[in-house]
matplotlib code that plots the C-alpha trace (Angstrom):
import matplotlib.pyplot as plt

x = [16.2, 16.0, 13.9, 13.6, 13.7, 13.1, 16.3, 20.0, 19.7, 17.2, 19.4, 22.4, 20.7, 18.7, 21.5, 25.1, 26.3, 25.7, 26.4, 27.0, 25.9, 25.2, 25.6, 29.0, 28.3, 31.0, 31.6, 31.9, 35.7, 35.4, 36.1, 33.9, 31.4, 31.6, 28.8, 26.4, 29.1, 30.0, 26.4, 25.7, 28.9, 27.8, 24.4, 25.9, 28.4, 25.7, 23.8, 27.0, 27.4, 24.1, 24.8, 26.2, 27.3, 30.0, 28.9, 30.5, 30.3, 31.1, 31.7, 30.2, 30.0, 32.3, 35.2, 38.8, 41.5, 42.2, 38.7, 37.7, 40.9, 41.2, 37.5, 35.1, 37.1, 37.7, 34.1, 32.8, 35.3, 34.6, 30.8, 30.6, 33.4, 34.6, 37.7, 37.5, 38.8, 38.3, 34.8, 33.4, 34.5, 35.2, 36.0, 35.8, 34.1, 34.4, 31.9, 32.6, 29.7, 30.4, 27.3, 28.7, 28.7, 25.6, 23.8, 26.9, 27.7, 24.2, 24.2, 27.7, 28.6, 32.2, 34.1, 37.4]
y = [34.8, 31.4, 30.9, 28.5, 29.6, 27.8, 28.6, 29.0, 32.4, 33.6, 31.9, 33.9, 37.2, 37.2, 36.1, 36.8, 33.2, 30.1, 26.6, 24.4, 20.9, 18.7, 15.0, 13.6, 10.0, 7.6, 6.8, 3.2, 3.4, 4.7, 8.4, 11.2, 12.4, 16.2, 16.9, 18.2, 20.4, 21.8, 22.5, 24.2, 26.3, 27.4, 28.5, 30.2, 32.0, 33.3, 34.6, 36.2, 38.1, 39.9, 40.6, 43.9, 42.9, 40.6, 37.0, 34.0, 30.5, 27.6, 24.2, 21.5, 18.7, 15.7, 16.4, 15.5, 18.0, 20.6, 20.5, 23.9, 25.5, 23.5, 23.0, 25.2, 28.5, 28.6, 27.8, 30.5, 33.1, 32.3, 32.3, 35.3, 37.2, 38.1, 37.2, 35.0, 36.9, 40.4, 40.1, 37.1, 34.7, 31.0, 28.5, 24.8, 23.2, 19.5, 17.0, 13.3, 10.9, 7.3, 5.2, 2.2, 4.2, 6.3, 5.5, 6.0, 9.3, 10.7, 9.8, 10.9, 14.4, 14.9, 17.4, 19.1]
z = [22.4, 20.8, 17.7, 14.7, 11.1, 7.8, 5.9, 6.5, 4.8, 7.6, 10.2, 9.2, 8.6, 11.8, 14.2, 15.3, 15.5, 13.4, 14.7, 11.7, 12.7, 9.8, 9.2, 8.2, 7.3, 6.2, 2.6, 1.3, 1.8, 5.4, 4.9, 6.2, 3.6, 3.6, 1.0, 3.7, 5.2, 1.7, 0.8, 4.1, 3.8, 0.3, 1.6, 4.7, 2.5, 0.1, 3.2, 4.6, 1.4, 2.1, 5.8, 6.9, 10.4, 11.7, 12.0, 13.7, 12.3, 14.7, 13.1, 15.3, 12.8, 13.2, 10.8, 10.6, 11.7, 9.1, 7.5, 8.9, 7.5, 4.2, 3.2, 5.2, 5.1, 1.4, 0.6, 2.9, 1.6, -2.0, -1.8, 0.6, -1.1, 2.4, 4.5, 7.6, 10.6, 9.4, 7.9, 9.7, 12.5, 12.0, 14.7, 15.4, 18.4, 17.7, 18.8, 18.5, 18.6, 19.4, 18.5, 20.3, 23.6, 22.9, 26.1, 28.2, 26.5, 27.0, 30.7, 31.6, 30.4, 29.3, 31.5, 30.7]

ax = plt.figure().add_subplot(projection="3d")
ax.plot(x, y, z, "-o")
ax.set_aspect("equal")
plt.show()
């Protein structure tokens, strides 16, 4: 069943899987701005702390290699006071969005 909720807290508590898909704009110096990822992870972690069942978090936001391990995982573990792997699942399913080729990307699906 697919449904919409108002808060990340509800989203985590009422589901088995969370797809984290937030904006990662560029900073003035060209780096990826992770503030939305960080804030979302803190909120998800607080919700995980209340949850009694195993939950899977899938990172879909465009981030550089290592972000899930070095940024996301520590935030989730700290705020949830749980351990990734044994208490909750965490994985990365990268999506790269090329604005210059937006129309081509939308019309031609990527197949592996």
